[in-house]
N, C-alpha and C positions, 0 to 999 in steps of 0.2 A: 698172649701176644708179646713178642720181644721187641723192645724199643732201642736197645743198644747193639753194638757190634758184637759179632761172635769172635772166638779166639783168633781165627785166621785173619779176620778184618782188623782186630786190634794189632796183630803182629805186622800186617801190611802198613797201618798207620804209623806204628813205631818205627819200622824200618825207613819208611819214606820221609818221616820228619827228621830223624837223625842224619840220614844221608844228605838231604837237600839243605838243611841248615849248616851242614859242614861244607858242602861242596858248592853251594850257590848262595854265598853271603851277599849282602847288598854291595859290598866292595866289588865282588866279581861281577854282579849285574851291571854296575856302573862301568867297569872296563869293557864289557861286551857292548854296552850301549854306545860308548864312545867310539869303539871300533866298527860298530854297525854290523855286527855279525853274531851268530849263534854260538853257544858253548858246544863245539863239536865233541871235545873229549868227554864232557858230561853226558851227552847224547849216547855216545858209544857205551858208556857205563850203564846207562838206564836200559839200553837195548839188550845188553848182556843179562840183565835181571828180568827181561821179558816185559817191561812196563808197557810198551806200545801195544802189545797183544793181550793185555790182561783180560779184556772183555771180548776177545775174539775166540770162537769155538776152537777146540783142540783139533778138529779135522782140518783146519786151515793153518795150523801151526801156533795157535794162541794158547793162553793158559786156561781158557774155559771158565773164567769167573764171570762177573756181571757188571752192571752199571753201578752198583754200590761200591764195589772195589775200585772201579775206575774213578768214581767221584772222590774217593779217599785219596788217591794219588793226585788228582787234579787240584783238590783243595790245598794240598801241601805245596804243589807246584805254584799255585797262585800266591800262597803266603810268602814264598821265597822269590817270586817274580823270575822264576827260572827261564833262562834263554834257550829253550829247546822246543822243537815242534811237536811236543806231546799232545797238546789239545788238538791241533789240526789233524794230526795223523790218526789219533784214536777216534775223533769224531767222524772222520771220513770212513774209517773202518766199520764203525757202528752203522752208518748209513748204507754202506755197500752190503753188509751182511743182512740187514733187516729188509732192504728194498731192492737189492741188486738181483740180476739174473744168475743162474749157476755159472755161466761163462764169466761174468764180471767178478763174481766171488772167487772163482778158481784163478783168475788172472791176477787179481790185485791183493787179496787178503793175506796170502803167505808172506809177501814182501812187507806189507804194512805191519803184520804181527811181529815180525822179526826186527823191524825198524830199518832194514836195508833200503826200503822204499819209504819216502815221506810223502805226505799228502797236504793239500790246501783245502780249506773249507770256508764258505761264505755264501753270500747271496748275490744274485745277478738280475739285472734289468736290461731288456732290449739286447740280449746277447752278450753283455759285457759286465764284468764284475770289477768294481773300482778298488774296493778294499777287501782283500781276502787274506786270512791268516795262513802263512805258509812260507817255506823257504824258496828262494829262486831256483834251487835245483830240485824241487818237488817233482814227482813223476806223474801224479794224478790229482785231479781236483774234484770235489763234489760241490756243486753250486745249486742252491735252492732258489726258486723263483716265486713271484708274487702270485702265481696261479696255482700253487700247491704242488707243482712239479719239482723235479730235480734232475740235473744232468751230470753224467760222469764224463770228464774230459781227460784224455790222454794229453798231458802237457807237452809232449814232443810234437804234437800236431797243432799247438796253439801259440798265440802271441802272449808271451809272459814278460811282464815288466815289474821290477821292484818299485814299490810305492813308499814314499816317505810319509809318515804320519806323526802325530804328536807323541806317539808311543815308540821310543827307540829300543825298548827292551825286547821286542819281538819282530820278526820279519813279516812284511806284508807285500802282497802282490796285486797287480792289475791283470786280469786274464780276459782274453777274447779268443774264441775259437769254437770249432764244431765239437759236438759231444754226443753221447748216446743217453737216452732217457733211462733213469732207474725204473724198471717196470712194476715194481712192487708198491707197498704202502709208503709213499713218500711223506705223508703227514706224520706217520710214526717215526720215520727216519729223522725228520726235522725235530720232532719232540726229544728223541734220544740225544741228538746233538745239542739241543738247548739245555738239557740236563747237565751235560758235560760242561758246557760254558758256565752254567750257574754254579757248578762246583768250583771252578777256578775262580770266578768272581767272588764267591764266598770267602775263599782264602785271601784274596786281595783285600777285601774289606776287613777281615779279621786281623791281619797283620797291621794294616793302617790304624785300626783302633788300638792295638797294643802299643805301637810306637807313640801314639798320641797320649795315652794314659801315662806312659813312662816319662814323656816330656813334661806334661803339666805337673807331675809330682816333683820334678827336679827344677823347672824354671820358676824363679821367684820374682815377685814384683812387690816392692816396699817390704821386703823381708818375709813375704808370705808366698808359698807355692800357689801358682795361679789355679791349680786344680781345686784349691780351697774356695774359690769364688763360685758362687751359685751358678752363674751363667755358664761357666766352663764345665762344672761338674754335671749340669743338666745336659750339655752338649755331648759329653762322654757317655752319659747314660743312654742317650738317644742312639749313639753309635753302637753301643753294646746291644741294644734291643734290635737294631737293624741287622747286625751280624747274626744273632741267635735266630731271628725270623728267617734269614737267608738259609742258615744251616738246616733248620726244621723242614722247610718246604723243598729244599734240594734233595735231602736224603729220603723224603717221602716220595718224590718223583722218581728217584733212582730205584727205590724199592718197587714202585709200581712198574717200572720198565721191565724188571725181572720177574715179579711175582703176580702182578695184576695188570696186564697190558690193556685191558678194557678201561682202566682208570688212568692210563698214562696221558691221554690227551688233556684232561682237566689238570692233572698234577703238574705236567710240564708247563702248561700255560701260566698257572699260578707261580711256579718257581721262576719262570722267565720274567714275569712282571715284577714280583717282589724282589728278586735278586738284583735286577738291573737298577731299580729305584734305590735299593738299600745300598748297593755298592757305590753308586754315584753320591748318595747322601753322605755315607761314612767317609769316603775319601775326600769329599769337599770339606767336610767338617775337620778332617785332619789338617788340611791346608790352613783353615781359619784358626784352629787352635794353636798352630805353630807360629802364627803371626806373620811378620814380614819375611822371615826366612823360608816359610813353608813352600814357596814356589821357586826358590832359587835352585840353580843347577847343583849346588854343593849339598843341599839338603836331600832327604830321602822321600818325604811324603808325596812329591809330585810324581814319582814313578807309579805309585798306586793309583793316583788320580787319573793319570793319563791312560793306564791300562783299563780302568773302569769305563772311561769315556769311549774308547774304541770298542770295547767289548759290548757296549750297549747297542751297537749297530751291526755287529758281525752277522748275526742271524735274524735280522729283522728287529724292529723296535717293539716297544711295549704295546703300541696301538693295535698291532696285528694279534698279539697274545690276548689283549682285552676283548677284541672282537671274537676271538675263538672261544673265550670263556662265555661271552654273551650268547653265542650260538648254542653252546652246550647247555646252558641254563634254559634257554628257550625250548630246546628239544626235550629237556626233562620235564618241564612244565606241560608241554603238549602231551607227553606220554601219560602224565598224571591225570590230565583232563579227559583222556580218551576212555 
């Protein structure tokens, strides 16, 4: 059994890391957050590289890779807080390809794979979604509901309003309108979208941890780096553990989506639960370790904290995922007792 990336995946990670660290610095993120818009030039560049369609089948114009390769890209995008609709577009494409009808796939996937069409994704209740990740000019939305279903909405026929959240590094929408059900396995579609979100939040937590470790090594109190104090070093160790746990469960779930779909439900629920809790813990600790400046607009840690907070609710909270795990364990015990 292979536990590491293959050569293609290593190259994808290397390319993504180098490109985004150069083109999506925190200074650039701050500029786009202040202006309230996405990085359109960077999105065009990523589309030329085929990133939106990396996990879309070649028959629809994608690159034909899988969830692992998409997770690699999204982790790097989370690390750099990149202001592009990569997560929402890729997650919607995953849902449409795995649970959509032939007509829905033919209509939407080619545009999503090329990036010419962008998408929104989130959850809805009573026919309205209050916080959905996506640009205001998105063409289509995939909205999951509490009953296990999912709707595909042509946003030309819907009421779409930009929504301000605590996270200004990404565009969010409120959506209300008619849509068509995704007729396939919407539970699996949601699982795949949650794995994509887990990958992004793993990157968010990872970069927040790295910034914090660098800060506590440099910041001195009474002539001693604050990282030398036991309470601070223990906090950093806990952040590192949270990140490594997140990465492990995320890539296991991404592997399951590609290679063992019968194990995806369990793996995605674990990833969703672990990563949401870990990303919130790590980014909160980053704020605390930076002290009074941690939440000021001029500092960087608050960007990661805010992304983690909103990410925790985009595709349902951990309560639903824990209930999903409990049901799976109950079913397994029943099978063993029969």
